[in-house]
C-alpha positions as CSV (number, residue, x, y, z in Angstrom):
1,X,-75.4,101.2,-66.2
2,X,-72.6,98.8,-66.9
3,X,-70.0,100.3,-69.2
4,X,-69.0,97.0,-70.7
5,X,-72.4,95.4,-71.7
6,X,-70.7,92.2,-73.1
7,X,-71.5,90.5,-69.8
8,X,-75.2,91.6,-69.8
9,X,-77.3,88.8,-71.4
10,X,-80.8,87.5,-71.2
11,X,-81.5,84.7,-68.7
12,X,-83.9,82.2,-70.1
13,X,-85.0,78.6,-69.7
14,X,-83.6,78.0,-66.2
15,X,-85.1,75.1,-64.2
16,X,-84.1,75.1,-60.5
17,X,-85.6,72.1,-58.6
18,X,-85.1,69.9,-55.5
19,X,-83.2,72.6,-53.7
20,X,-83.0,73.2,-49.9
21,X,-82.5,76.8,-49.1
22,X,-81.4,78.6,-45.9
23,X,-81.6,82.4,-45.8
24,X,-79.9,84.4,-43.0
25,X,-79.8,88.2,-42.7
26,X,-79.7,90.0,-45.0
27,X,-81.3,88.9,-48.2
28,X,-84.2,86.7,-49.5
29,X,-84.4,83.0,-49.9
30,X,-85.3,82.8,-53.6
31,X,-84.5,86.2,-55.2
32,X,-84.4,87.7,-58.7
33,X,-82.8,91.1,-58.5
34,X,-81.8,93.9,-58.1
35,X,-79.7,94.7,-61.2
36,X,-81.7,93.1,-64.0
37,X,-80.7,94.9,-67.2
38,X,-81.7,92.2,-69.7
39,X,-84.7,90.0,-70.2
40,X,-85.3,87.4,-67.6
41,X,-87.9,84.8,-68.6
42,X,-89.0,81.2,-68.7
43,X,-87.7,80.3,-65.3
44,X,-89.1,77.5,-63.1
45,X,-88.4,77.0,-59.4
46,X,-90.0,73.7,-58.4
47,X,-90.0,71.2,-55.5
48,X,-87.9,73.4,-53.2
49,X,-87.7,73.6,-49.4
50,X,-87.0,76.9,-47.7
51,X,-86.0,75.8,-44.2
52,X,-85.1,79.2,-42.8
53,X,-86.0,82.7,-43.8
54,X,-84.7,85.2,-41.2
55,X,-86.2,88.6,-40.4
56,X,-83.8,91.2,-41.6
57,X,-85.6,94.4,-40.4
58,X,-85.0,96.3,-43.7
59,X,-86.1,95.4,-47.3
60,X,-85.0,91.8,-47.3
61,X,-86.3,88.8,-45.5
62,X,-88.8,87.4,-48.1
63,X,-89.1,83.8,-48.8
64,X,-89.6,84.6,-52.5
65,X,-88.8,88.0,-54.1
66,X,-88.4,89.8,-57.4
67,X,-86.7,93.2,-57.1
68,X,-86.3,95.1,-60.3
69,X,-84.2,98.3,-60.1
70,X,-82.9,98.3,-63.7
71,X,-84.4,98.3,-67.2
72,X,-84.8,94.6,-67.8
73,X,-88.1,92.8,-68.3
74,X,-88.9,89.9,-65.9
75,X,-91.7,87.7,-67.1
76,X,-92.9,84.1,-67.3
77,X,-91.5,82.9,-64.0
78,X,-93.1,79.9,-62.3
79,X,-92.7,78.9,-58.6
80,X,-94.3,75.5,-58.0
81,X,-94.5,73.0,-55.1
82,X,-92.4,75.1,-52.7
83,X,-92.5,74.5,-48.9
84,X,-91.5,77.2,-46.5
85,X,-90.9,76.2,-42.9
86,X,-91.4,79.7,-41.6
87,X,-91.3,83.2,-43.3
88,X,-90.6,85.7,-40.5
89,X,-91.0,89.0,-42.5
90,X,-92.6,88.5,-45.9
91,X,-93.7,85.5,-48.0
92,X,-93.8,87.2,-51.5
93,X,-92.1,90.5,-52.2
94,X,-92.4,91.8,-55.8
95,X,-91.2,95.3,-56.5
96,X,-90.0,97.8,-59.1
97,X,-87.9,100.3,-57.2
98,X,-85.0,102.6,-56.7
99,X,-82.0,101.2,-55.0
100,X,-78.4,101.9,-54.1
101,X,-77.1,99.2,-56.5
102,X,-78.0,101.0,-59.8
103,X,-78.3,104.5,-61.3
104,X,-80.7,103.4,-63.9
105,X,-83.6,105.9,-64.2
106,X,-86.0,104.1,-66.6
107,X,-87.4,100.9,-64.9
108,X,-88.2,97.6,-66.5
109,X,-91.3,95.5,-66.1
110,X,-92.4,92.5,-64.0
111,X,-95.3,90.5,-65.3
112,X,-96.7,87.0,-65.8
113,X,-95.4,85.6,-62.5
114,X,-97.0,82.4,-61.3
115,X,-97.1,80.9,-57.8
116,X,-98.7,77.5,-57.5
117,X,-98.9,75.1,-54.5
118,X,-96.8,77.1,-52.0
119,X,-97.0,75.9,-48.4
120,X,-96.0,77.8,-45.3
121,X,-95.7,75.1,-42.6
122,X,-95.1,77.1,-39.4
123,X,-95.4,80.6,-37.8
124,X,-97.6,83.5,-38.4
125,X,-99.0,84.5,-41.8
126,X,-96.4,87.0,-43.1
127,X,-97.4,90.0,-45.3
128,X,-96.8,89.8,-49.1
129,X,-96.1,92.9,-51.2
130,X,-96.5,93.8,-54.8
131,X,-95.5,97.3,-55.8
132,X,-94.8,99.1,-59.0
133,X,-92.9,102.3,-59.6
134,X,-94.0,105.9,-60.3
135,X,-92.3,109.2,-60.9
136,X,-93.9,112.4,-62.4
137,X,-92.8,111.2,-65.8
138,X,-92.9,107.4,-65.6
139,X,-95.2,104.7,-64.3
140,X,-94.4,101.0,-64.3
141,X,-97.1,98.6,-63.0
142,X,-96.5,95.1,-61.9
143,X,-99.2,93.0,-63.6
144,X,-100.5,89.5,-64.3
145,X,-99.4,87.8,-61.1
146,X,-101.2,84.6,-60.1
147,X,-101.4,82.8,-56.8
148,X,-103.0,79.4,-56.8
149,X,-103.3,76.9,-53.9
150,X,-101.3,78.9,-51.3
151,X,-101.6,77.4,-47.8
152,X,-100.6,78.4,-44.3
153,X,-100.4,75.5,-41.9
154,X,-102.8,73.5,-44.0
155,X,-105.4,76.3,-44.5
156,X,-105.9,77.4,-48.1
157,X,-105.7,81.2,-48.8
158,X,-109.0,81.8,-50.7
159,X,-108.6,85.6,-51.0
160,X,-106.0,88.4,-51.1
161,X,-107.0,89.2,-47.5
162,X,-106.2,85.6,-46.5
163,X,-102.8,86.0,-48.2
164,X,-102.2,89.3,-46.4
165,X,-101.4,90.8,-49.8
166,X,-100.7,94.5,-50.1
167,X,-100.6,96.0,-53.6
168,X,-99.7,99.4,-55.0
169,X,-99.3,100.4,-58.7
170,X,-100.2,96.8,-59.6
171,X,-103.1,95.3,-61.6
172,X,-104.4,92.0,-62.8
173,X,-103.4,90.1,-59.7
174,X,-105.2,86.8,-59.3
175,X,-105.8,84.6,-56.3
176,X,-107.2,81.2,-57.2
177,X,-108.4,82.5,-60.5
178,X,-110.2,85.6,-59.1
179,X,-108.9,89.0,-60.1
180,X,-108.1,91.0,-57.0
181,X,-107.2,94.3,-58.5
182,X,-107.5,95.9,-61.9
183,X,-105.9,99.0,-63.3
184,X,-107.5,102.2,-62.0
185,X,-108.1,105.0,-64.5
186,X,-107.4,108.4,-63.2
């Protein structure tokens, strides 16, 4: 936790467009995270080109990522018309997790994230990850994530298998309008 919270504020109504991005090791090309202590919402990333996204070999290396290790709430984020020359490690990486950057125990949420018209132009199809967080006393599920019109070298991903999507502690994930996983009752 930050002792002086006067610098901790919500981030809202941000429109990032017409950007050309290069990501070298370590990190992610378009990233929200890790220390998100306030509400992050109503963000749009549109008409962007990721021209390099390097394999890091650890937790980074995603073309687009949201990593929530604090108590903030990330929601209503839109990624539209983004071209990725090549994603060597991961295309999408959405996680609630522990990390070395914060001591926050209670974790915030990630929900209502939308990916529309994302094109990977070269290379192999990288894996994409969506993972929530669980301890014996807390469970935070990533939910309501949509993927519409995602293509690899001109081929549309019709299913979560085509997208190489791996989920854990996540529900209500949609690929082209079809729900791929719903919350399991134990």
